[in-house]
C-alpha positions as CSV (number, residue, x, y, z in Angstrom):
1,X,-141.5,-255.6,-1.6
2,X,-143.9,-256.4,0.5
3,X,-144.5,-257.8,4.3
4,X,-146.6,-257.1,8.2
5,X,-145.7,-254.3,10.0
6,X,-147.2,-254.2,13.5
7,X,-148.1,-250.5,13.6
8,X,-150.3,-249.4,17.0
9,X,-151.1,-253.0,17.9
10,X,-152.2,-253.7,14.7
11,X,-151.0,-256.1,12.0
12,X,-150.5,-254.0,8.6
13,X,-150.0,-255.7,5.5
14,X,-148.2,-253.5,2.8
15,X,-146.8,-254.3,-0.7
16,X,-144.8,-251.6,-2.9
17,X,-144.8,-252.1,-6.1
18,X,-143.4,-250.5,-9.8
19,X,-140.5,-248.4,-8.3
20,X,-138.5,-246.0,-10.6
21,X,-135.8,-244.3,-10.3
22,X,-136.7,-240.9,-10.9
23,X,-132.9,-238.5,-10.5
24,X,-129.5,-239.4,-9.7
25,X,-127.0,-237.1,-8.2
26,X,-123.2,-238.0,-7.8
27,X,-121.6,-234.6,-6.1
28,X,-118.6,-236.1,-5.3
29,X,-116.7,-239.1,-7.0
30,X,-113.1,-239.6,-6.9
31,X,-110.8,-242.3,-8.2
32,X,-107.1,-242.2,-5.8
33,X,-104.1,-244.6,-5.7
34,X,-103.2,-246.7,-2.8
35,X,-100.0,-247.0,-2.3
36,X,-98.9,-250.9,-2.4
37,X,-102.3,-251.6,-3.3
38,X,-104.2,-250.6,-6.4
39,X,-107.0,-248.1,-6.9
40,X,-109.5,-246.6,-4.7
41,X,-113.1,-245.5,-6.0
42,X,-115.6,-243.6,-3.9
43,X,-118.9,-241.7,-4.5
44,X,-119.8,-239.6,-1.3
45,X,-123.2,-237.8,-0.7
46,X,-125.1,-239.4,-3.5
47,X,-128.8,-238.7,-4.3
48,X,-131.4,-240.5,-5.8
49,X,-135.3,-240.2,-6.0
50,X,-137.8,-243.3,-6.6
51,X,-141.3,-243.0,-7.5
52,X,-143.4,-246.3,-7.1
53,X,-147.1,-247.3,-5.6
54,X,-147.8,-248.5,-2.0
55,X,-150.9,-250.8,-1.0
56,X,-151.9,-251.1,2.9
57,X,-154.3,-253.8,4.1
58,X,-155.4,-253.4,8.3
59,X,-158.7,-254.3,9.7
60,X,-161.3,-253.5,7.3
61,X,-159.5,-250.7,4.9
62,X,-158.3,-251.4,2.0
63,X,-155.9,-248.5,1.1
64,X,-153.5,-247.5,-1.7
65,X,-151.5,-244.6,-3.5
66,X,-147.9,-243.4,-4.7
67,X,-145.0,-242.6,-3.4
68,X,-142.1,-240.1,-3.5
69,X,-138.9,-241.6,-1.8
70,X,-135.7,-239.9,-1.4
71,X,-132.2,-241.4,-0.2
72,X,-129.5,-238.7,0.4
73,X,-125.7,-239.5,1.4
74,X,-125.4,-242.4,0.1
75,X,-121.5,-243.5,0.1
76,X,-120.2,-246.0,-1.6
77,X,-116.0,-246.9,-1.3
78,X,-114.4,-249.8,-3.1
79,X,-110.4,-250.7,-3.2
80,X,-109.3,-252.4,-6.3
81,X,-106.0,-254.6,-5.6
82,X,-103.9,-255.0,-8.4
83,X,-100.9,-257.4,-8.4
84,X,-99.5,-259.8,-10.7
85,X,-99.8,-263.6,-10.5
86,X,-96.0,-264.2,-10.5
87,X,-95.8,-264.9,-13.8
88,X,-95.9,-261.4,-15.3
89,X,-100.0,-261.3,-15.8
90,X,-101.8,-258.2,-13.7
91,X,-104.1,-259.6,-11.4
92,X,-107.3,-257.6,-10.1
93,X,-109.5,-258.7,-6.9
94,X,-111.7,-256.4,-4.6
95,X,-110.1,-255.5,-1.4
96,X,-112.5,-253.7,0.3
97,X,-115.9,-253.0,-0.1
98,X,-118.6,-250.7,2.1
99,X,-121.5,-248.4,1.8
100,X,-123.6,-246.3,3.9
101,X,-127.2,-244.4,3.7
102,X,-127.3,-241.4,5.2
103,X,-131.2,-240.7,5.2
104,X,-134.5,-242.1,3.8
105,X,-137.1,-240.0,3.2
106,X,-140.4,-241.0,1.8
107,X,-143.8,-239.1,0.9
108,X,-147.0,-240.3,0.3
109,X,-150.1,-239.5,-1.7
110,X,-153.4,-240.6,-2.6
111,X,-155.9,-242.5,-0.4
112,X,-154.6,-242.3,3.4
113,X,-151.7,-240.4,3.0
114,X,-151.8,-237.6,5.6
115,X,-152.4,-240.5,8.1
116,X,-149.9,-242.9,7.3
117,X,-147.3,-239.6,7.1
118,X,-147.7,-239.5,10.7
119,X,-145.8,-242.4,11.2
120,X,-143.0,-241.5,8.6
121,X,-140.5,-242.1,11.3
122,X,-141.4,-246.1,11.3
123,X,-141.6,-245.8,7.3
124,X,-138.3,-244.2,6.9
125,X,-136.5,-247.1,9.5
126,X,-138.2,-249.9,7.8
127,X,-136.9,-249.0,4.3
128,X,-133.2,-248.2,5.7
129,X,-133.6,-251.7,6.5
130,X,-134.9,-253.1,3.4
131,X,-132.3,-251.4,1.4
132,X,-129.3,-253.3,3.0
133,X,-128.1,-255.4,0.6
134,X,-129.0,-258.8,0.1
135,X,-126.6,-262.1,-0.8
136,X,-129.5,-264.7,-1.4
137,X,-132.5,-265.7,-3.7
138,X,-136.2,-264.3,-3.4
139,X,-139.3,-264.5,-5.0
140,X,-140.0,-261.2,-6.8
141,X,-143.8,-261.2,-6.0
142,X,-143.2,-263.0,-2.5
143,X,-140.2,-261.5,-0.7
144,X,-139.9,-263.8,2.4
145,X,-136.7,-264.6,4.1
146,X,-135.2,-268.1,4.4
147,X,-135.7,-269.8,7.8
148,X,-131.3,-270.0,8.2
149,X,-128.8,-267.9,7.6
150,X,-125.6,-267.9,5.7
151,X,-122.7,-269.4,7.1
152,X,-119.5,-267.0,7.0
153,X,-116.7,-268.5,4.5
154,X,-113.2,-267.6,4.2
155,X,-111.6,-267.6,0.5
156,X,-108.3,-269.4,0.4
157,X,-105.4,-267.0,-1.0
158,X,-105.5,-267.4,-5.0
159,X,-103.4,-266.1,-7.7
160,X,-103.0,-268.1,-11.2
161,X,-106.3,-267.2,-12.7
162,X,-107.8,-263.9,-13.6
163,X,-111.2,-264.1,-11.8
164,X,-113.0,-266.1,-8.5
165,X,-116.2,-267.0,-8.2
166,X,-117.7,-267.6,-4.9
167,X,-120.9,-270.0,-4.4
168,X,-122.4,-270.3,-1.0
169,X,-124.6,-273.3,-0.3
170,X,-126.5,-270.4,1.8
171,X,-127.4,-269.2,-2.4
172,X,-128.2,-272.5,-3.4
173,X,-130.3,-273.1,-0.4
174,X,-132.3,-269.9,-0.8
175,X,-133.2,-270.4,-4.0
176,X,-134.5,-273.9,-2.8
177,X,-136.1,-272.4,-0.5
178,X,-137.8,-269.8,-2.9
179,X,-139.2,-272.4,-5.2
180,X,-140.5,-274.5,-2.5
181,X,-142.6,-271.6,-1.3
182,X,-143.6,-270.9,-5.1
183,X,-145.1,-274.6,-5.6
184,X,-142.6,-275.5,-8.3
185,X,-140.9,-278.7,-6.6
186,X,-143.4,-281.0,-7.5
187,X,-143.5,-283.5,-10.2
188,X,-145.8,-286.3,-11.7
189,X,-144.7,-289.6,-12.8
190,X,-146.7,-291.2,-15.4
191,X,-146.2,-294.8,-17.0
192,X,-144.7,-293.6,-20.1
193,X,-141.9,-292.0,-18.2
194,X,-140.5,-295.6,-17.1
195,X,-138.2,-296.8,-19.8
196,X,-139.9,-299.8,-22.1
197,X,-137.1,-302.0,-21.4
198,X,-137.6,-301.9,-17.4
199,X,-139.5,-305.1,-15.9
200,X,-142.1,-303.5,-14.4
201,X,-145.3,-300.6,-15.3
202,X,-147.0,-298.0,-13.8
203,X,-150.3,-300.0,-12.9
204,X,-151.9,-301.8,-10.5
205,X,-151.1,-304.6,-11.7
206,X,-147.4,-304.3,-10.6
207,X,-148.2,-302.5,-7.7
208,X,-150.8,-305.3,-7.0
209,X,-148.1,-307.7,-6.5
210,X,-146.8,-306.2,-3.9
211,X,-149.8,-304.9,-2.3
212,X,-152.3,-307.4,-3.1
213,X,-155.7,-304.7,-1.7
214,X,-154.5,-302.2,-4.8
215,X,-155.3,-305.3,-7.9
216,X,-158.3,-306.4,-6.0
217,X,-160.0,-303.1,-5.1
218,X,-158.7,-301.2,-8.4
219,X,-158.0,-304.1,-11.3
220,X,-156.4,-303.4,-14.4
221,X,-155.7,-299.7,-14.2
222,X,-152.9,-297.1,-14.4
223,X,-151.3,-295.4,-12.0
224,X,-149.9,-292.1,-11.7
225,X,-147.4,-290.7,-8.8
226,X,-147.0,-287.4,-7.5
227,X,-143.6,-286.5,-6.0
228,X,-143.7,-283.0,-4.5
229,X,-141.2,-281.5,-1.3
230,X,-142.2,-281.0,1.9
231,X,-139.4,-278.4,2.4
232,X,-136.3,-277.0,0.5
233,X,-133.7,-279.4,-0.3
234,X,-130.8,-278.6,2.0
235,X,-127.6,-278.8,0.0
236,X,-123.9,-278.8,1.7
237,X,-120.7,-278.5,0.7
238,X,-117.8,-280.2,1.8
239,X,-113.7,-280.6,0.5
240,X,-114.6,-282.3,-2.8
241,X,-118.0,-283.5,-2.0
242,X,-121.2,-281.9,-2.4
243,X,-124.5,-283.7,-1.1
244,X,-128.7,-282.9,-1.1
245,X,-131.2,-284.1,1.3
246,X,-134.8,-283.8,0.4
247,X,-137.6,-284.4,2.1
248,X,-140.9,-285.3,0.1
249,X,-143.8,-287.1,0.2
250,X,-144.9,-289.6,-2.9
251,X,-148.9,-289.8,-3.5
252,X,-150.0,-292.9,-5.7
253,X,-153.4,-292.6,-7.5
254,X,-155.2,-294.7,-9.6
255,X,-156.5,-293.3,-12.5
256,X,-160.0,-294.3,-13.4
257,X,-161.9,-295.0,-16.8
258,X,-163.0,-291.4,-16.6
259,X,-159.3,-289.7,-16.3
260,X,-160.0,-288.7,-12.1
261,X,-157.8,-289.5,-9.7
262,X,-158.5,-292.2,-6.8
263,X,-155.6,-291.8,-4.0
264,X,-154.2,-295.4,-3.4
265,X,-151.5,-294.0,-0.7
266,X,-149.1,-291.3,0.9
267,X,-145.5,-292.3,1.4
268,X,-143.2,-290.1,3.0
269,X,-139.1,-290.0,1.1
270,X,-135.9,-288.7,2.9
271,X,-133.5,-288.8,-0.3
272,X,-129.8,-288.4,-0.3
273,X,-128.3,-288.0,-3.5
274,X,-124.7,-286.5,-4.8
275,X,-123.8,-284.1,-7.1
276,X,-121.7,-283.4,-9.7
277,X,-120.9,-279.4,-10.1
278,X,-119.0,-278.0,-13.4
279,X,-119.0,-274.9,-15.7
280,X,-120.2,-275.0,-19.2
281,X,-119.6,-272.2,-20.8
282,X,-120.9,-269.2,-18.8
283,X,-123.3,-270.9,-16.8
284,X,-122.6,-273.4,-13.8
285,X,-124.6,-276.7,-13.8
286,X,-124.8,-280.0,-12.5
287,X,-125.8,-283.9,-12.0
288,X,-127.6,-285.9,-9.4
289,X,-127.1,-289.0,-8.4
290,X,-129.2,-291.0,-6.2
291,X,-127.9,-292.5,-3.0
292,X,-130.2,-294.4,-0.6
293,X,-133.4,-293.4,-0.1
294,X,-135.8,-293.9,3.7
295,X,-139.9,-294.4,3.3
296,X,-142.1,-294.5,5.9
297,X,-146.1,-294.9,5.5
298,X,-148.1,-291.3,5.4
299,X,-151.7,-292.7,4.8
300,X,-153.1,-295.7,3.3
301,X,-155.9,-295.9,1.9
302,X,-156.0,-299.2,0.7
303,X,-155.2,-300.8,4.4
304,X,-151.7,-301.5,6.1
305,X,-148.9,-303.2,3.8
306,X,-145.5,-303.2,4.8
307,X,-143.2,-300.3,3.0
308,X,-140.3,-302.6,2.9
309,X,-141.8,-304.0,-0.3
310,X,-141.8,-300.7,-2.2
311,X,-138.2,-299.6,-2.2
312,X,-136.9,-301.5,-4.8
313,X,-139.8,-300.7,-6.8
314,X,-139.2,-296.4,-5.8
315,X,-136.1,-296.4,-5.7
316,X,-135.9,-297.7,-9.9
317,X,-138.6,-295.0,-10.7
318,X,-136.5,-292.3,-9.3
319,X,-133.8,-293.1,-10.8
320,X,-135.2,-293.5,-14.3
321,X,-137.7,-291.0,-14.1
322,X,-137.4,-288.4,-11.5
323,X,-133.8,-287.8,-11.3
324,X,-133.1,-287.7,-14.9
325,X,-136.4,-284.7,-15.3
326,X,-134.6,-282.7,-12.9
327,X,-130.9,-283.5,-13.9
328,X,-132.4,-282.3,-17.4
329,X,-132.9,-279.1,-15.9
330,X,-129.6,-278.7,-14.0
331,X,-127.7,-279.2,-17.0
332,X,-129.3,-275.5,-18.7
333,X,-127.2,-274.5,-15.8
334,X,-128.0,-270.9,-14.1
335,X,-126.0,-267.7,-15.6
336,X,-122.3,-266.5,-13.8
337,X,-121.7,-263.1,-14.2
338,X,-120.8,-261.7,-17.3
339,X,-119.5,-258.5,-18.4
340,X,-120.5,-257.5,-22.6
341,X,-119.1,-260.7,-24.8
342,X,-116.9,-262.5,-22.9
343,X,-115.7,-266.2,-22.4
344,X,-114.4,-268.5,-19.8
345,X,-111.3,-269.8,-20.1
346,X,-108.9,-272.6,-18.5
347,X,-111.9,-272.6,-15.5
348,X,-111.3,-274.7,-12.8
349,X,-113.8,-275.5,-10.3
350,X,-113.1,-276.7,-6.6
351,X,-115.4,-277.9,-3.9
352,X,-114.4,-276.4,-0.2
353,X,-116.5,-276.3,3.3
354,X,-119.6,-274.5,2.6
355,X,-118.9,-273.0,-1.0
356,X,-117.6,-273.5,-4.4
357,X,-114.7,-271.6,-5.9
358,X,-114.6,-271.4,-9.7
359,X,-110.9,-269.7,-10.7
360,X,-111.1,-268.7,-14.8
361,X,-109.6,-266.9,-17.4
362,X,-111.1,-264.2,-19.2
363,X,-111.2,-263.7,-22.6
364,X,-113.1,-260.5,-24.3
365,X,-114.5,-260.5,-27.4
366,X,-115.9,-258.6,-30.3
367,X,-114.4,-255.1,-28.9
368,X,-113.6,-252.4,-31.4
369,X,-109.9,-251.1,-30.7
370,X,-108.6,-248.7,-32.5
371,X,-106.5,-248.5,-35.2
372,X,-102.5,-247.7,-34.6
373,X,-100.2,-246.6,-37.8
């Protein structure tokens, strides 16, 4: 966990790492029946102690040490509804769930801890905010909130499956935000990624037919393209339809005989793709199909030219080289929540407004059952 806080008109950069739970106490817990609903599970006045390391930077000071954190008055209440699906099969769902934290106390050690402890009220308040549950992706090393908020979703009444999982567009978009900030949403496209059956190659001869200046200035050279996201992709769900808008740049390079890259031009590309999403085993996977692209010239190092002349070439390159690479990663899938050794059976997937609903039956494997004589 890290960030920047304003303390006494100063910006203080802080980082908290290596947190380990030292002790857990559950003095009061209860399980009770809720008439007409199911079972209520509650834990009250729980206690957790955590030890970790801290590091701060402000003005000309760079300081670190360790801390002891005590969380008191932790309460969790959940109501599990038990019904039947109309055909005699049991059905379990969460009817209610809430949690609260009564008090957070932190004791700092090392460095200028005696000074920072004067601001323990501010620190404790900040920790309470940080401990609130989050339903999104984060970069483990660089925790940063996305510049958008989740849209409330309303789950339809369901009852034919044993388990339902809702995957919101916000969750996927927060993942894109993390990947983009980490700088991994980029791809180099080289000639060996273009199928040999295609009528053009990724070289200055091909592009020189569309932009004569390239053939004149850099004759007989191979080329390389860098496709890089400008911002996180935007995924949207509408009933029976999933689309993604991707804003990126494409930088074209000529590869010199000594392997250095000489930039030729930069294009701004806005691509729209349709997405097929499906469940494979215990993973949710996907496949993209290009709908259309809009391109404008960002920078030219070879003089002015008409971008429209490149539309067909770049649409072919995206279809043949870029999207297959993305699909190869998407087809590996992302794991769904699982308990022990379980299989998903009779899985159904619905694309609804702002989220995907996965309904499935569950089969548990390898359970050790007692012999009954």
